[in-house]
C-alpha positions in Angstrom: 0.0 0.0 0.0 2.9 2.4 0.8 4.4 1.7 -2.6 1.1 2.4 -4.3 0.6 5.7 -2.4 4.2 6.7 -3.2 3.6 5.9 -6.9 0.4 7.9 -6.8 2.2 10.8 -5.2 4.9 10.7 -7.9 2.2 10.7 -10.6 0.3 13.5 -8.9 3.5 15.5 -8.6 4.4 14.9 -12.2 0.9 15.8 -13.4 0.9 18.9 -11.2 4.3 20.0 -12.6 3.1 19.4 -16.1 -0.1 21.4 -15.4 1.9 24.3 -13.9 4.3 24.2 -16.9 1.4 24.3 -19.4 -0.2 27.2 -17.4 3.0 29.1 -17.5 3.4 28.4 -21.2 -0.1 29.7 -22.0 0.5 32.8 -19.9 3.8 33.5 -21.7 2.3 32.7 -25.1 -0.4 35.2 -24.5 2.1 38.0 -24.1 3.8 37.7 -27.5 0.8 36.3 -29.5 -1.3 39.4 -28.6 1.6 41.7 -29.5 2.2 39.9 -32.7 -1.5 40.2 -33.7 -1.5 43.8 -32.8 1.7 44.4 -34.7 0.4 42.7 -37.8 -2.8 44.8 -37.6 -0.8 48.0 -37.3 1.4 47.0 -40.2 -1.7 46.3 -42.3 -3.2 49.7 -41.5 0.1 51.5 -42.1 0.4 49.8 -45.5 -3.1 50.7 -46.3 -2.5 54.4 -45.5 0.9 54.4 -47.2 -0.7 53.0 -50.4 -3.4 55.6 -50.0 -0.8 58.3 -49.7 1.0 57.1 -52.8 -2.3 57.0 -54.8 -3.1 60.5 -53.6 0.4 61.7 -54.6 0.0 60.1 -58.0 -3.4 61.6 -58.5 -2.5 65.0 -57.1 -1.8 66.7 -60.4 -5.1 65.4 -61.8 -6.9 66.7 -58.8 -5.3 70.1 -59.0 -6.1 70.3 -62.7 -9.7 69.3 -61.9 -9.9 72.0 -59.2 -8.7 74.7 -61.6 -11.2 73.6 -64.3 -14.0 73.6 -61.7 -13.1 77.1 -60.6 -13.0 78.3 -64.2 -16.4 76.7 -64.9 -17.8 78.3 -61.8 -16.4 81.7 -62.9 -17.8 81.2 -66.4 -21.2 80.3 -64.9 -21.2 83.4 -62.7 -20.3 85.7 -65.6 -22.8 84.1 -68.0 -25.5 84.3 -65.3 -24.7 88.0 -64.7 -24.9 88.7 -68.5 -28.2 86.8 -68.7 -29.6 88.9 -65.8 -28.5 92.1 -67.5 -30.0 91.0 -70.8 -33.3 90.0 -69.1 -33.5 93.4 -67.4 -32.8 95.2 -70.8 -35.5 93.1 -72.4 -38.0 93.9 -69.6 -37.2 97.6 -69.9 -37.7 97.6 -73.6 -41.0 95.7 -73.3 -42.3 97.9 -70.5 -41.3 101.1 -72.4 -44.6 102.5 -74.0 -42.7 104.0 -76.9 -40.8 100.8 -77.8 
């Protein structure tokens, strides 16, 4: 019976040490696996923003040209509108003039 109890104690001690070893391994693995996941996520976002910046840089001349054209179009619209208003007022004045 003593030999059996001693054998059980050894098995229990071995199982306990294995359990503690696995717990410690899990705790340590958590530390670097979380950081690795976070790091890969950050690299993904940085790559995404870097590519976006490169695309923006590549398209920047086109965007500036488009902005200039848009401003010119707006100015043309405003001058055409002003001319149309003046012409409308002239026509109204002529039509309302009793001698005309």
